[in-house]
Chimera marker file (.cmm) of the C-alpha trace (Angstrom):
<marker_set name="trace">
<marker id="1" x="31.542" y="-29.008" z="11.848" r="1" g="1" b="0" radius="0.5"/>
<marker id="2" x="28.046" y="-28.080" z="10.446" r="1" g="1" b="0" radius="0.5"/>
<marker id="3" x="29.209" y="-24.588" z="9.243" r="1" g="1" b="0" radius="0.5"/>
<marker id="4" x="32.254" y="-26.240" z="7.531" r="1" g="1" b="0" radius="0.5"/>
<marker id="5" x="29.874" y="-28.732" z="5.739" r="1" g="1" b="0" radius="0.5"/>
<marker id="6" x="27.700" y="-25.863" z="4.478" r="1" g="1" b="0" radius="0.5"/>
<marker id="7" x="30.752" y="-23.859" z="3.386" r="1" g="1" b="0" radius="0.5"/>
<marker id="8" x="32.276" y="-26.755" z="1.530" r="1" g="1" b="0" radius="0.5"/>
<marker id="9" x="28.933" y="-27.637" z="-0.205" r="1" g="1" b="0" radius="0.5"/>
<marker id="10" x="28.456" y="-23.949" z="-1.167" r="1" g="1" b="0" radius="0.5"/>
<marker id="11" x="31.915" y="-23.873" z="-2.677" r="1" g="1" b="0" radius="0.5"/>
<marker id="12" x="31.513" y="-27.124" z="-4.531" r="1" g="1" b="0" radius="0.5"/>
<marker id="13" x="28.098" y="-25.989" z="-5.667" r="1" g="1" b="0" radius="0.5"/>
<marker id="14" x="29.719" y="-22.852" z="-7.177" r="1" g="1" b="0" radius="0.5"/>
<marker id="15" x="32.319" y="-24.932" z="-8.981" r="1" g="1" b="0" radius="0.5"/>
<marker id="16" x="29.689" y="-27.264" z="-10.404" r="1" g="1" b="0" radius="0.5"/>
<marker id="17" x="27.562" y="-24.239" z="-11.377" r="1" g="1" b="0" radius="0.5"/>
<marker id="18" x="30.483" y="-22.573" z="-13.245" r="1" g="1" b="0" radius="0.5"/>
<marker id="19" x="31.324" y="-25.769" z="-15.046" r="1" g="1" b="0" radius="0.5"/>
<marker id="20" x="27.774" y="-26.414" z="-16.049" r="1" g="1" b="0" radius="0.5"/>
<marker id="21" x="27.385" y="-22.796" z="-17.297" r="1" g="1" b="0" radius="0.5"/>
<marker id="22" x="30.570" y="-23.139" z="-19.301" r="1" g="1" b="0" radius="0.5"/>
<marker id="23" x="29.481" y="-26.534" z="-20.725" r="1" g="1" b="0" radius="0.5"/>
<marker id="24" x="26.108" y="-25.064" z="-21.587" r="1" g="1" b="0" radius="0.5"/>
<marker id="25" x="27.468" y="-22.084" z="-23.543" r="1" g="1" b="0" radius="0.5"/>
<marker id="26" x="30.286" y="-24.234" z="-25.095" r="1" g="1" b="0" radius="0.5"/>
<marker id="27" x="27.739" y="-26.742" z="-26.455" r="1" g="1" b="0" radius="0.5"/>
<marker id="28" x="25.498" y="-23.887" z="-27.561" r="1" g="1" b="0" radius="0.5"/>
<marker id="29" x="28.184" y="-22.204" z="-29.575" r="1" g="1" b="0" radius="0.5"/>
<marker id="30" x="29.264" y="-25.521" z="-31.144" r="1" g="1" b="0" radius="0.5"/>
<marker id="31" x="25.753" y="-26.552" z="-32.053" r="1" g="1" b="0" radius="0.5"/>
<marker id="32" x="24.947" y="-23.122" z="-33.320" r="1" g="1" b="0" radius="0.5"/>
<marker id="33" x="27.010" y="-23.919" z="-36.452" r="1" g="1" b="0" radius="0.5"/>
<marker id="34" x="24.481" y="-26.412" z="-37.612" r="1" g="1" b="0" radius="0.5"/>
<marker id="35" x="21.205" y="-25.877" z="-35.633" r="1" g="1" b="0" radius="0.5"/>
<marker id="36" x="18.803" y="-22.917" z="-34.950" r="1" g="1" b="0" radius="0.5"/>
<marker id="37" x="19.722" y="-20.958" z="-31.949" r="1" g="1" b="0" radius="0.5"/>
<marker id="38" x="16.750" y="-22.005" z="-29.880" r="1" g="1" b="0" radius="0.5"/>
<marker id="39" x="17.386" y="-25.747" z="-30.657" r="1" g="1" b="0" radius="0.5"/>
<marker id="40" x="21.158" y="-25.379" z="-29.876" r="1" g="1" b="0" radius="0.5"/>
<marker id="41" x="20.307" y="-23.556" z="-26.610" r="1" g="1" b="0" radius="0.5"/>
<marker id="42" x="17.853" y="-26.240" z="-25.496" r="1" g="1" b="0" radius="0.5"/>
<marker id="43" x="20.173" y="-29.124" z="-26.299" r="1" g="1" b="0" radius="0.5"/>
<marker id="44" x="23.005" y="-27.301" z="-24.440" r="1" g="1" b="0" radius="0.5"/>
<marker id="45" x="20.816" y="-26.654" z="-21.510" r="1" g="1" b="0" radius="0.5"/>
<marker id="46" x="19.603" y="-30.223" z="-21.310" r="1" g="1" b="0" radius="0.5"/>
<marker id="47" x="23.004" y="-31.774" z="-21.523" r="1" g="1" b="0" radius="0.5"/>
<marker id="48" x="24.479" y="-29.298" z="-19.057" r="1" g="1" b="0" radius="0.5"/>
<marker id="49" x="21.578" y="-29.981" z="-16.643" r="1" g="1" b="0" radius="0.5"/>
<marker id="50" x="22.397" y="-33.616" z="-16.739" r="1" g="1" b="0" radius="0.5"/>
<marker id="51" x="26.049" y="-33.121" z="-16.109" r="1" g="1" b="0" radius="0.5"/>
<marker id="52" x="25.032" y="-30.644" z="-13.336" r="1" g="1" b="0" radius="0.5"/>
<marker id="53" x="22.763" y="-33.227" z="-11.720" r="1" g="1" b="0" radius="0.5"/>
<marker id="54" x="25.510" y="-35.974" z="-11.567" r="1" g="1" b="0" radius="0.5"/>
<marker id="55" x="28.182" y="-33.589" z="-10.378" r="1" g="1" b="0" radius="0.5"/>
<marker id="56" x="25.802" y="-32.119" z="-7.773" r="1" g="1" b="0" radius="0.5"/>
<marker id="57" x="25.019" y="-35.562" z="-6.528" r="1" g="1" b="0" radius="0.5"/>
<marker id="58" x="28.479" y="-37.024" z="-6.356" r="1" g="1" b="0" radius="0.5"/>
<marker id="59" x="30.794" y="-33.966" z="-5.988" r="1" g="1" b="0" radius="0.5"/>
<marker id="60" x="28.754" y="-31.278" z="-4.197" r="1" g="1" b="0" radius="0.5"/>
<marker id="61" x="26.578" y="-33.298" z="-1.751" r="1" g="1" b="0" radius="0.5"/>
<marker id="62" x="28.385" y="-36.616" z="-1.997" r="1" g="1" b="0" radius="0.5"/>
<marker id="63" x="25.236" y="-38.716" z="-2.359" r="1" g="1" b="0" radius="0.5"/>
<marker id="64" x="24.144" y="-41.065" z="-5.103" r="1" g="1" b="0" radius="0.5"/>
<marker id="65" x="21.876" y="-39.955" z="-7.935" r="1" g="1" b="0" radius="0.5"/>
<marker id="66" x="18.356" y="-41.239" z="-8.217" r="1" g="1" b="0" radius="0.5"/>
<marker id="67" x="15.251" y="-40.640" z="-10.258" r="1" g="1" b="0" radius="0.5"/>
<marker id="68" x="13.660" y="-38.992" z="-7.237" r="1" g="1" b="0" radius="0.5"/>
<marker id="69" x="16.572" y="-36.534" z="-6.917" r="1" g="1" b="0" radius="0.5"/>
<marker id="70" x="16.595" y="-35.912" z="-10.661" r="1" g="1" b="0" radius="0.5"/>
<marker id="71" x="12.908" y="-34.910" z="-10.520" r="1" g="1" b="0" radius="0.5"/>
<marker id="72" x="13.510" y="-32.774" z="-7.387" r="1" g="1" b="0" radius="0.5"/>
<marker id="73" x="16.489" y="-31.003" z="-8.967" r="1" g="1" b="0" radius="0.5"/>
<marker id="74" x="14.401" y="-30.415" z="-12.206" r="1" g="1" b="0" radius="0.5"/>
<marker id="75" x="11.745" y="-28.932" z="-10.034" r="1" g="1" b="0" radius="0.5"/>
<marker id="76" x="14.207" y="-26.792" z="-8.066" r="1" g="1" b="0" radius="0.5"/>
<marker id="77" x="15.628" y="-25.465" z="-11.337" r="1" g="1" b="0" radius="0.5"/>
<marker id="78" x="12.091" y="-24.772" z="-12.622" r="1" g="1" b="0" radius="0.5"/>
<marker id="79" x="11.288" y="-22.679" z="-9.525" r="1" g="1" b="0" radius="0.5"/>
<marker id="80" x="14.696" y="-21.007" z="-9.755" r="1" g="1" b="0" radius="0.5"/>
<marker id="81" x="14.048" y="-20.125" z="-13.405" r="1" g="1" b="0" radius="0.5"/>
<marker id="82" x="10.754" y="-18.548" z="-12.535" r="1" g="1" b="0" radius="0.5"/>
<marker id="83" x="12.387" y="-16.670" z="-9.584" r="1" g="1" b="0" radius="0.5"/>
<marker id="84" x="14.973" y="-15.310" z="-12.026" r="1" g="1" b="0" radius="0.5"/>
<marker id="85" x="12.359" y="-13.992" z="-14.351" r="1" g="1" b="0" radius="0.5"/>
<marker id="86" x="10.217" y="-12.428" z="-11.599" r="1" g="1" b="0" radius="0.5"/>
<marker id="87" x="13.207" y="-10.766" z="-9.886" r="1" g="1" b="0" radius="0.5"/>
<marker id="88" x="14.533" y="-9.454" z="-13.208" r="1" g="1" b="0" radius="0.5"/>
<marker id="89" x="11.147" y="-7.796" z="-13.894" r="1" g="1" b="0" radius="0.5"/>
<marker id="90" x="11.038" y="-6.470" z="-10.390" r="1" g="1" b="0" radius="0.5"/>
<marker id="91" x="14.624" y="-4.873" z="-10.624" r="1" g="1" b="0" radius="0.5"/>
<marker id="92" x="13.786" y="-3.461" z="-13.995" r="1" g="1" b="0" radius="0.5"/>
<marker id="93" x="10.559" y="-1.973" z="-12.657" r="1" g="1" b="0" radius="0.5"/>
<marker id="94" x="12.466" y="-0.499" z="-9.801" r="1" g="1" b="0" radius="0.5"/>
<marker id="95" x="14.697" y="1.323" z="-12.343" r="1" g="1" b="0" radius="0.5"/>
<marker id="96" x="17.794" y="-0.834" z="-12.312" r="1" g="1" b="0" radius="0.5"/>
<marker id="97" x="19.369" y="-0.436" z="-15.837" r="1" g="1" b="0" radius="0.5"/>
<marker id="98" x="18.913" y="-3.608" z="-18.055" r="1" g="1" b="0" radius="0.5"/>
<marker id="99" x="22.704" y="-4.237" z="-18.206" r="1" g="1" b="0" radius="0.5"/>
<marker id="100" x="22.947" y="-4.344" z="-14.426" r="1" g="1" b="0" radius="0.5"/>
<marker id="101" x="19.637" y="-5.903" z="-13.435" r="1" g="1" b="0" radius="0.5"/>
<marker id="102" x="20.868" y="-9.505" z="-13.543" r="1" g="1" b="0" radius="0.5"/>
<marker id="103" x="23.472" y="-8.822" z="-10.800" r="1" g="1" b="0" radius="0.5"/>
<marker id="104" x="20.922" y="-8.426" z="-7.925" r="1" g="1" b="0" radius="0.5"/>
<marker id="105" x="18.861" y="-11.303" z="-9.462" r="1" g="1" b="0" radius="0.5"/>
<marker id="106" x="21.914" y="-13.630" z="-9.124" r="1" g="1" b="0" radius="0.5"/>
<marker id="107" x="22.640" y="-12.281" z="-5.614" r="1" g="1" b="0" radius="0.5"/>
<marker id="108" x="19.118" y="-13.534" z="-4.576" r="1" g="1" b="0" radius="0.5"/>
<marker id="109" x="18.475" y="-16.472" z="-6.878" r="1" g="1" b="0" radius="0.5"/>
<marker id="110" x="21.832" y="-18.408" z="-6.565" r="1" g="1" b="0" radius="0.5"/>
<marker id="111" x="21.579" y="-18.818" z="-2.735" r="1" g="1" b="0" radius="0.5"/>
<marker id="112" x="17.930" y="-19.818" z="-3.090" r="1" g="1" b="0" radius="0.5"/>
<marker id="113" x="18.918" y="-22.365" z="-5.774" r="1" g="1" b="0" radius="0.5"/>
<marker id="114" x="21.524" y="-23.751" z="-3.501" r="1" g="1" b="0" radius="0.5"/>
<marker id="115" x="19.088" y="-24.168" z="-0.660" r="1" g="1" b="0" radius="0.5"/>
<marker id="116" x="16.469" y="-25.761" z="-2.880" r="1" g="1" b="0" radius="0.5"/>
<marker id="117" x="19.017" y="-28.264" z="-4.489" r="1" g="1" b="0" radius="0.5"/>
<marker id="118" x="20.567" y="-29.016" z="-1.136" r="1" g="1" b="0" radius="0.5"/>
<marker id="119" x="17.117" y="-29.813" z="0.227" r="1" g="1" b="0" radius="0.5"/>
<marker id="120" x="16.636" y="-32.218" z="-2.677" r="1" g="1" b="0" radius="0.5"/>
<marker id="121" x="19.876" y="-34.004" z="-2.145" r="1" g="1" b="0" radius="0.5"/>
<marker id="122" x="19.835" y="-34.027" z="1.684" r="1" g="1" b="0" radius="0.5"/>
<marker id="123" x="16.242" y="-34.796" z="2.545" r="1" g="1" b="0" radius="0.5"/>
<marker id="124" x="15.828" y="-38.266" z="4.013" r="1" g="1" b="0" radius="0.5"/>
<link id1="1" id2="2" r="1" g="1" b="0" radius="0.2"/>
<link id1="2" id2="3" r="1" g="1" b="0" radius="0.2"/>
<link id1="3" id2="4" r="1" g="1" b="0" radius="0.2"/>
<link id1="4" id2="5" r="1" g="1" b="0" radius="0.2"/>
<link id1="5" id2="6" r="1" g="1" b="0" radius="0.2"/>
<link id1="6" id2="7" r="1" g="1" b="0" radius="0.2"/>
<link id1="7" id2="8" r="1" g="1" b="0" radius="0.2"/>
<link id1="8" id2="9" r="1" g="1" b="0" radius="0.2"/>
<link id1="9" id2="10" r="1" g="1" b="0" radius="0.2"/>
<link id1="10" id2="11" r="1" g="1" b="0" radius="0.2"/>
<link id1="11" id2="12" r="1" g="1" b="0" radius="0.2"/>
<link id1="12" id2="13" r="1" g="1" b="0" radius="0.2"/>
<link id1="13" id2="14" r="1" g="1" b="0" radius="0.2"/>
<link id1="14" id2="15" r="1" g="1" b="0" radius="0.2"/>
<link id1="15" id2="16" r="1" g="1" b="0" radius="0.2"/>
<link id1="16" id2="17" r="1" g="1" b="0" radius="0.2"/>
<link id1="17" id2="18" r="1" g="1" b="0" radius="0.2"/>
<link id1="18" id2="19" r="1" g="1" b="0" radius="0.2"/>
<link id1="19" id2="20" r="1" g="1" b="0" radius="0.2"/>
<link id1="20" id2="21" r="1" g="1" b="0" radius="0.2"/>
<link id1="21" id2="22" r="1" g="1" b="0" radius="0.2"/>
<link id1="22" id2="23" r="1" g="1" b="0" radius="0.2"/>
<link id1="23" id2="24" r="1" g="1" b="0" radius="0.2"/>
<link id1="24" id2="25" r="1" g="1" b="0" radius="0.2"/>
<link id1="25" id2="26" r="1" g="1" b="0" radius="0.2"/>
<link id1="26" id2="27" r="1" g="1" b="0" radius="0.2"/>
<link id1="27" id2="28" r="1" g="1" b="0" radius="0.2"/>
<link id1="28" id2="29" r="1" g="1" b="0" radius="0.2"/>
<link id1="29" id2="30" r="1" g="1" b="0" radius="0.2"/>
<link id1="30" id2="31" r="1" g="1" b="0" radius="0.2"/>
<link id1="31" id2="32" r="1" g="1" b="0" radius="0.2"/>
<link id1="32" id2="33" r="1" g="1" b="0" radius="0.2"/>
<link id1="33" id2="34" r="1" g="1" b="0" radius="0.2"/>
<link id1="34" id2="35" r="1" g="1" b="0" radius="0.2"/>
<link id1="35" id2="36" r="1" g="1" b="0" radius="0.2"/>
<link id1="36" id2="37" r="1" g="1" b="0" radius="0.2"/>
<link id1="37" id2="38" r="1" g="1" b="0" radius="0.2"/>
<link id1="38" id2="39" r="1" g="1" b="0" radius="0.2"/>
<link id1="39" id2="40" r="1" g="1" b="0" radius="0.2"/>
<link id1="40" id2="41" r="1" g="1" b="0" radius="0.2"/>
<link id1="41" id2="42" r="1" g="1" b="0" radius="0.2"/>
<link id1="42" id2="43" r="1" g="1" b="0" radius="0.2"/>
<link id1="43" id2="44" r="1" g="1" b="0" radius="0.2"/>
<link id1="44" id2="45" r="1" g="1" b="0" radius="0.2"/>
<link id1="45" id2="46" r="1" g="1" b="0" radius="0.2"/>
<link id1="46" id2="47" r="1" g="1" b="0" radius="0.2"/>
<link id1="47" id2="48" r="1" g="1" b="0" radius="0.2"/>
<link id1="48" id2="49" r="1" g="1" b="0" radius="0.2"/>
<link id1="49" id2="50" r="1" g="1" b="0" radius="0.2"/>
<link id1="50" id2="51" r="1" g="1" b="0" radius="0.2"/>
<link id1="51" id2="52" r="1" g="1" b="0" radius="0.2"/>
<link id1="52" id2="53" r="1" g="1" b="0" radius="0.2"/>
<link id1="53" id2="54" r="1" g="1" b="0" radius="0.2"/>
<link id1="54" id2="55" r="1" g="1" b="0" radius="0.2"/>
<link id1="55" id2="56" r="1" g="1" b="0" radius="0.2"/>
<link id1="56" id2="57" r="1" g="1" b="0" radius="0.2"/>
<link id1="57" id2="58" r="1" g="1" b="0" radius="0.2"/>
<link id1="58" id2="59" r="1" g="1" b="0" radius="0.2"/>
<link id1="59" id2="60" r="1" g="1" b="0" radius="0.2"/>
<link id1="60" id2="61" r="1" g="1" b="0" radius="0.2"/>
<link id1="61" id2="62" r="1" g="1" b="0" radius="0.2"/>
<link id1="62" id2="63" r="1" g="1" b="0" radius="0.2"/>
<link id1="63" id2="64" r="1" g="1" b="0" radius="0.2"/>
<link id1="64" id2="65" r="1" g="1" b="0" radius="0.2"/>
<link id1="65" id2="66" r="1" g="1" b="0" radius="0.2"/>
<link id1="66" id2="67" r="1" g="1" b="0" radius="0.2"/>
<link id1="67" id2="68" r="1" g="1" b="0" radius="0.2"/>
<link id1="68" id2="69" r="1" g="1" b="0" radius="0.2"/>
<link id1="69" id2="70" r="1" g="1" b="0" radius="0.2"/>
<link id1="70" id2="71" r="1" g="1" b="0" radius="0.2"/>
<link id1="71" id2="72" r="1" g="1" b="0" radius="0.2"/>
<link id1="72" id2="73" r="1" g="1" b="0" radius="0.2"/>
<link id1="73" id2="74" r="1" g="1" b="0" radius="0.2"/>
<link id1="74" id2="75" r="1" g="1" b="0" radius="0.2"/>
<link id1="75" id2="76" r="1" g="1" b="0" radius="0.2"/>
<link id1="76" id2="77" r="1" g="1" b="0" radius="0.2"/>
<link id1="77" id2="78" r="1" g="1" b="0" radius="0.2"/>
<link id1="78" id2="79" r="1" g="1" b="0" radius="0.2"/>
<link id1="79" id2="80" r="1" g="1" b="0" radius="0.2"/>
<link id1="80" id2="81" r="1" g="1" b="0" radius="0.2"/>
<link id1="81" id2="82" r="1" g="1" b="0" radius="0.2"/>
<link id1="82" id2="83" r="1" g="1" b="0" radius="0.2"/>
<link id1="83" id2="84" r="1" g="1" b="0" radius="0.2"/>
<link id1="84" id2="85" r="1" g="1" b="0" radius="0.2"/>
<link id1="85" id2="86" r="1" g="1" b="0" radius="0.2"/>
<link id1="86" id2="87" r="1" g="1" b="0" radius="0.2"/>
<link id1="87" id2="88" r="1" g="1" b="0" radius="0.2"/>
<link id1="88" id2="89" r="1" g="1" b="0" radius="0.2"/>
<link id1="89" id2="90" r="1" g="1" b="0" radius="0.2"/>
<link id1="90" id2="91" r="1" g="1" b="0" radius="0.2"/>
<link id1="91" id2="92" r="1" g="1" b="0" radius="0.2"/>
<link id1="92" id2="93" r="1" g="1" b="0" radius="0.2"/>
<link id1="93" id2="94" r="1" g="1" b="0" radius="0.2"/>
<link id1="94" id2="95" r="1" g="1" b="0" radius="0.2"/>
<link id1="95" id2="96" r="1" g="1" b="0" radius="0.2"/>
<link id1="96" id2="97" r="1" g="1" b="0" radius="0.2"/>
<link id1="97" id2="98" r="1" g="1" b="0" radius="0.2"/>
<link id1="98" id2="99" r="1" g="1" b="0" radius="0.2"/>
<link id1="99" id2="100" r="1" g="1" b="0" radius="0.2"/>
<link id1="100" id2="101" r="1" g="1" b="0" radius="0.2"/>
<link id1="101" id2="102" r="1" g="1" b="0" radius="0.2"/>
<link id1="102" id2="103" r="1" g="1" b="0" radius="0.2"/>
<link id1="103" id2="104" r="1" g="1" b="0" radius="0.2"/>
<link id1="104" id2="105" r="1" g="1" b="0" radius="0.2"/>
<link id1="105" id2="106" r="1" g="1" b="0" radius="0.2"/>
<link id1="106" id2="107" r="1" g="1" b="0" radius="0.2"/>
<link id1="107" id2="108" r="1" g="1" b="0" radius="0.2"/>
<link id1="108" id2="109" r="1" g="1" b="0" radius="0.2"/>
<link id1="109" id2="110" r="1" g="1" b="0" radius="0.2"/>
<link id1="110" id2="111" r="1" g="1" b="0" radius="0.2"/>
<link id1="111" id2="112" r="1" g="1" b="0" radius="0.2"/>
<link id1="112" id2="113" r="1" g="1" b="0" radius="0.2"/>
<link id1="113" id2="114" r="1" g="1" b="0" radius="0.2"/>
<link id1="114" id2="115" r="1" g="1" b="0" radius="0.2"/>
<link id1="115" id2="116" r="1" g="1" b="0" radius="0.2"/>
<link id1="116" id2="117" r="1" g="1" b="0" radius="0.2"/>
<link id1="117" id2="118" r="1" g="1" b="0" radius="0.2"/>
<link id1="118" id2="119" r="1" g="1" b="0" radius="0.2"/>
<link id1="119" id2="120" r="1" g="1" b="0" radius="0.2"/>
<link id1="120" id2="121" r="1" g="1" b="0" radius="0.2"/>
<link id1="121" id2="122" r="1" g="1" b="0" radius="0.2"/>
<link id1="122" id2="123" r="1" g="1" b="0" radius="0.2"/>
<link id1="123" id2="124" r="1" g="1" b="0" radius="0.2"/>
</marker_set>
């Protein structure tokens, strides 16, 4: 039963992540018409993060949202962002071409992010 729970959570996590990414870029492209790119990107990221948080709470882990979980998920995403940057630099240094370097980054960072966010939502 425990393996089934992890598998279901990982699948729902992937669905929420895909939705949040699409929302982020959709908002970015919409706002880009009237705002500077950095501002449009930041607003899109912030709104997508909030949607991601609520969907992660209710849909992925089937728990209620809280301020503590919001802070924890923000921290998890901060750690994950730094992990992304560090791994990208590592893979570029190892000679992976820039157009392919994000692929091994995602292979490492997405499971780490899942574990961090799961810990935030499941800790007692």
